[in-house]
PAKOLKE-871446 format. One record per residue (C-alpha): x, y, z; residue in one letter. Coordinates in steps of 0.25 Angstrom, whole numbers, plus 5000, padded with zeros to 4 digits. Layout:
XYZA;...
This chain:
513850385066M;513950505058N;515350475054A;514950335049I;513750395041A;514650495035K;515750405031R;514750295025D;514050405017F;515250455011Q;515650315008S;514350295000Y;514550424993M;515950404990H;515750264984T;514750244972F;513750164980I;513050284987G;512950354973W;512450224967L;511350214977F;510950354976I;510950354960G;510250224958V;509150254969L;508950394963W;508850334949A;507850234954F;506950334961W;507050434949S;506650324939F;505350304946F;505150454948V;505350474933A;504350354930N;503350394940Y;503450544942N;504150604930F;503450514920I;502250464927G;501950604933L;501550554947N;501850654958S;502150554969G;503450484971I;503050374980A;502850274969S;504350304965T;504850264978L;504150134979T;505150074970A;506250104981S;505949964987E;506549894975I;507749984973I;508149984988F;508249834988L;509449854979I;510049994982L;509949984998M;510749854999P;511849904990I;511950044997L;512049975011C;512749845008M;514149905012R;513749985025S;514149875035F;514549755026S;515749825020D;516249875033E;516249735038Q;516949685025R;518049785026T;518149775041K;517949925043T;516749895052D;517749865063Q;518050015062M;516650055064L;516449955076F;517650015083T;517250155081A;516650235093P;515250225086V;514150125090S;513650025080V;512350085079G;512950215075K;513750145065I;512550085059V;511850215059L;513050285053G;513050185041K;511550195040F;511450345039F;512550345028A;511650255020L;510450345023V;511250465018R;511550395005V;510050345003Y;509450485007S;510150554995I;509250494984P;508050504994V;508350654996I;508450664980L;507050594980M;506450704988C;506650804976L;505650724967Y;504450774974P;504950914972L;505250894957I;503850824955L;503150934962S;503551024950R;502650944941F;501450924950G;500850904964T;501750814973V;501450764986S;502750804993F;502350745007V;501950605000Q;503250604992S;504150635003Y;503550535012V;503750435001A;505250475001I;505250465016L;504750325015G;505850285004V;506950355013W;506450275025L;506350145017Y;507750165012G;508250185026L;507650055030A;508249985018C;509650045022I;509449995036A;509149855031V;510349855021C;511249905032V;510849785041F;511149695029A;512549755027S;512849735042S;512649585040L;513749555031T;515149605026E;514849585012N;514149705005P;513549614994I;512849525004I;512449645012A;511749705000A;511049564997V;510549555012L;510049705011G;509349674998F;508749545004A;508249615017F;507549725008L;507049624998F;506349545009L;505749675015G;505249705000Y;504649564999L;503949575013V;502549625007P;502549504997S;502949405007I;501849455016Q;500849435005N;501249285004M;501149265019V;499749225024S;500049235039N;499749375044S;500749365056T;501849335046V;501449445037S;501449545048K;502849505052V;503349515037L;502649655037G;503649705047A;504749685036F;503949765026D;504849885024I;504349915010C;502949925015G;503250035025R;504050105014F;502850095005E;501950165015D;502650295013F;502450284998L;500850275000Q;500750415003G;500750405018T;501750435029F;501750305037D;502350325051L;502350175054S;503050145041A;504050255044M;504250195058I;504450055052Y;505550095042L;506250175053I;506250055062V;506749965051V;507950055049I;508250055064F;508049905066L;509049875055F;510049975059L;509949915073F;510149775067L;511349825060T;511949875072A;511749745079Q;512449665068V;513649765069L;513649765084Q;513749615084K;514849615074R;515549725082R;515749635094F;515849495086V;517149465093F;516749525107S;516449445119K;515149515120K;514649455107T;513649365114F;513049465123S;513049565112L;512349465103G;511249445113A;511149595115Y;511049615100S;510049515098S;509149565109T;509249705103M;508849655089I;507649595095I;507349715103V;507549805090A;506649715082I;505549715092A;505649865094A;505549885079A;504249795079V;503649865090I;503850005084V;503349965071N;502149895077F;501850025085A;501950105073A;500950015065A;499950035076Q;499950185075L;498650245071P;498550265056T;498350415057S;499750425064L;500550325056K;500150355042S;499950495036V;499250505023D;500050595013L;499350565000T;498850674993T;497450624992N;497450555006G;497350415001I;497550355015Y;496750465023S;495350475026L;494550595021T;493750685031D;492450625026D;492850485030T;493450525043K;492050595046N;491350475043M;492250385052L;492050485063T;490550465063D;490650315062L;490050235073D;490050095068K;491249995068D;491749965054V;492849865051T;493649875038I;494249745034Y;495449745025V;495549625016L;497049615018A;498049585029S;498549705036E;499949695030D;499449675016D;498449775016A;498449885005D;499150005012N;498250105007T;496950035011I;497649995024K;497950145027H;496550185023L;495750085032V;496750115044E;496350255043N;494850225044Y;495150145057A;495950255062A;494850355059A;493750285067S;493650185079D;492550115072H;493350075060I;494249945061S;495149885051V;495449735049Q;496349665039Y;495849535034I;496849455026D;496049375015P;497149275014V;497049225029S;495549255030N;494949225016P;493549215021T;493349355027F;492849425015I;491849315012Q;491049375024K;490749495015Y;490849445001T;490949314993T;491449384981D;492949414983T;493349404969S;493449554968N;493949584982L;495349624983Y;496349624994M;496349755003N;494849765001S;494049805013L;492749755020V;492149875028V;491149815039E;490249875049C;489249775056G;488449695045D;488849795034R;490149785026Y;490749845013K;491849785005I;492849884999V;493749814988N;495149864988S;495049884973S;493949994975D;494850074984M;495850104973Y;495450184960E;496250134948T;496450184934S;497150134922V;498250214915D;498050184900Y;499450224897N;500050114904T;498750024906Y;499050014921Q;498050024932Q;498450124943K;497850164956T;497250314955T;496450324968G;496050264982F;494650254986D;494950184999G;494350285008E;493150304999G;492850154999Q;493050135014V;492250255019T;491150215010S;491150065015A;491150115030I;490050215027D;489250095020Y;489449995032V;489050095042T;487850145035R;486450095039D;485750135025N;486350175012L;485850285004P;485150244991K;485250304977I;484550264964Y;484950274950T;483850284939L;483850184928T;482950154916G;483250274908H;484550254901G;485350314913E;486850304914T;487350204923T;488250254934L;489750204932S;490350114942T;491150234948T;489950314951F;489050194956S;490250154965D;490250294970A;488850274975L;489250144982S;490450224988K;489450324994L;488650205000N;487450234991I;486550124987D;486350144972S;485150074965T;484550084951D;483150144950L;482250094939D;480950174941L;480250074932M;480349974944Q;480150074955N;478850154958D;479650264965T;481050304967V;481450224980P;481250294993D;482650264997D;483250344985A;484150454990Q;484450494975A;484150444961V;485150454950I;484650474936I;485950464927Y;485750514913G;484550444908P;484450434893T;482950404893S;481850484900D;481150454913L;479750394912S;478650484918D;478450374929D;479950384932D;479950534932L;478750534942Q;479550434951K;480750524951L;479950654953E;479250584965D;480650544971Y;481250684969C;479950754974N;480150674987N;481550734989G;482250634980G;483650664974N;484150644960L;485450634953I;485150664938A;486150654927V;485750704913I;486150634900N;486250734889Y;485950614879E;484550604885G;484150734878G;482750794879A;482050664880D;482250654895L;480950734898T;480650664911N;482050664916Y;482150814913N;480850834921K;481450764933L;482650864933L;481750984931T;481050944943D;482350994950F;482351114941G;483451064931I;483351054916S;484351014905T;484450994890S;485050904880S;486151004877D;487550974883I;488451084889V;489851124884L;490851214890D;491851294882S;492651314895D;493851214893S;494051204908S;492651154909R;492651044900Y;493550924896Y;493950904882Q;492550934876Y;491551044880P;490550944884F;491450874894Y;491150974905L;491951004917L;490851094924P;491151184936N;490851104949V;490051184958Q;490251184973S;489251084981D;489350964990D;489050884978I;490350934971T;491250944983S;492050814980Q;492450864966I;493850904969D;494450934955N;493251024951G;492950944938Y;491750864934I;491550804921M;490150824915S;490150784900P;488950814891F;488150894901S;486850954899T;486451094905P;485651094918L;484751204920V;484151234934T;482851304936D;483351414946D;481951474947S;481551354955N;481751404969K;481451264975D;482651204969I;484051234973T;485151214962Y;486651184964T;487451184951P;488551074952L;489151074939L;489251204930V;489851224917T;490651354914S;490051474908E;490651444895N;489651324893S;488651304882Y;487651194877T;487551104865R;486351024860G;487150944850N;488650914849V;489050844836E;490350904833S;491550974839Q;491051104834S;489751084842D;490551094855L;491051234852Q;490251354858P;489551454849S;489051594850D;487651544852S;487951464864D;487651524878T;488851504887M;488451474901Q;488651384913A;487851264914Y;487451174925N;487751024923V;487650984937G;486551034947V;485951004960K;484451034962A;483851034976V;482351044977R;481651104989S;480751024998D;479551094992D;479951044978N;480050904982G;481450904987G;482650824981G;483950854974T;484350834960A;485750834956I;485850844940V;487050824931Y;486950844916S;488050754912S;487750604910N;489250574910Y;489550654923I;489550524932F;490350444922N;491750374924D;492450444913N;491950584917A;492350554931N;493750514928Q;493950634919M;493850724932V;494550624942S;493250574949G;492550714951S;491250664944N;491150544954L;491350644965N;490250724959L;489350604959F;489650574974N;489350714978G;488050704970T;487550574976V;488050614990S;487250744989A;485950674987L;486050544995V;485950545010N;487350475012T;487450525026D;488950495029S;489250435016S;490450495009I;491250454997S;492750474997I;493350504983P;494450414978V;495750474982K;496750494971E;497950384972Y;498850434962A;499950544963D;499650674957A;500150684942S;501350774938L;501450854926T;502850834920I;503150854905A;503750724898T;505050804895S;505150844910T;504950704915G;505950654906V;506950754910T;506750734925L;506850584923T;508250594915I;508750694926F;508350624939F;508350474934D;509550474925I;510450594926L;510450614941L;510750464944P;511850464934I;512450594941V;512350524955I;512950394950L;514050474943A;514350554955S;514550434963G;515350364953L;516350484952V;516450504967I;516750354969W;517750354958L;518450474964R;518550404977R;519150274971R;520250354965K;520650424978K;
């Protein structure tokens, strides 16, 4: 076997075909690395390897077409058959020779994560698992093409057959989508080689996909051996008995392959799939696991898609929920074969997409649209939409919490005083926390409702009436909670609103705070990036930045021993205030300015003797604004979630942040990127092809 492998490997490397394969495959991979990594500045290489499915359709049949067909054409196969080596070892020897040729560009590919790591953070585990996946997928393609070569003595026909087999495998997912019969779809899924390869590119190590590819390799090598075995004894008297034996063994081999893959598919998700993504896209956080541990009600998650057509990311996610709790079950409902199912839950299906979920417990249910699980943004350089985050765990955990709760906490948002309206991002956050948010117009209510766990007063521009103030003070004196945001444009006319805040020992002014420390503001001194103080409210802010534009100073009455103050957001000690900013010169500090740190976010907790209750006050009307939130990668939203959770009795309610979906960015100068592209994508392939051509020409002259 080793002698055959060595002979064939030397044959590939002494002719131009081996060098052509290596050079073209390397140039193809390098082209996508240059486009996606060197120029696109992405640290991951999985997207680069995705295109391998296309190039393998062409390169693998060409590489493997002569493996057995040429031996048959030149009659040299008789020498192999008479050698003291079994047919199985002959097949393995030729297969390993092809594996050696193919492994050369794969080994070279392993250098790219090391090169990219010089320009940023690279997930080596995720990158090398993707390379392992492309290597196994390539071996499976080689095994298929070797089988095709054993069927004919014409190398061209062998190449065409190999292409046909691989192309059919490539088309399987599309064919499955056109088939309505679920049984037929599952049978077709057994031939989906590409789907198993793509599992490795999703950032997971999938044991079942690995077993599948290995089984495909051995199955097609076994079929090749059976074809050769039949040809070896074609003129023997034992042909009939051998044919019957061979047919039986083929049936046994196929059955064994089916059983092994079926058993692998039944493995628990925790065993067959390991999440290797940097942000744990497919894994459940400890908060969710703790919630599921305490779950004592049965919950069913319906996935609106057939099991074979389900989105891989969503499928991984819901299976993790089922594996984490015996009270969670997952069912796949194909809307094509069961179009009336969703009508039990909603009559408006116009905005409901495939792979959406219905989470149900008893009489309660919640629909999680698949579009809500993916966070997207538009690249205004290319005007293309790209996926930037995955909120699947956040949405599903929220839905499970919702359907298993007896009562939802309630929060009221004050209206009627020119308040700023919460944007969709922040109002959706309340929904995700399973908090019932309702507008509160005190003109229509004699008191703040008894079920209010907090009242949000978001940047009013007109003052509270005396009657409104009295109602809010009565609410706070009975232990009510406030989330108060100050609008600097309201000026000094908000006498009653300021009176409400002074009840909690907090006063402010119409001046705005500016910071002369360039690390504590963005672009302009009044676009503050205050220091985030340690507290439960701020615990979810990972990057340490909060955007707080146009903030006014908050002064606390530290002499009041009945109130406990906790600073949340504090400017640097190089801060000063301005009452009027009309020109660029007004932004600069002067000798008359008093430099000091200012509170722009404070929590005040009153003792029971003083009426109880908590007020969390922020002095920027833009702090809960989409633009400010985007500038700090969602940290302002995390602050909002922490603020609400601190005041509202959410019991087991948790809010899982959106998980970043994109790879980390690299920092590569344009000139460096161009240089790397020229070297790896142009010069190196030319050197490989030129070396092969020289070796081939020299061999021809001998």
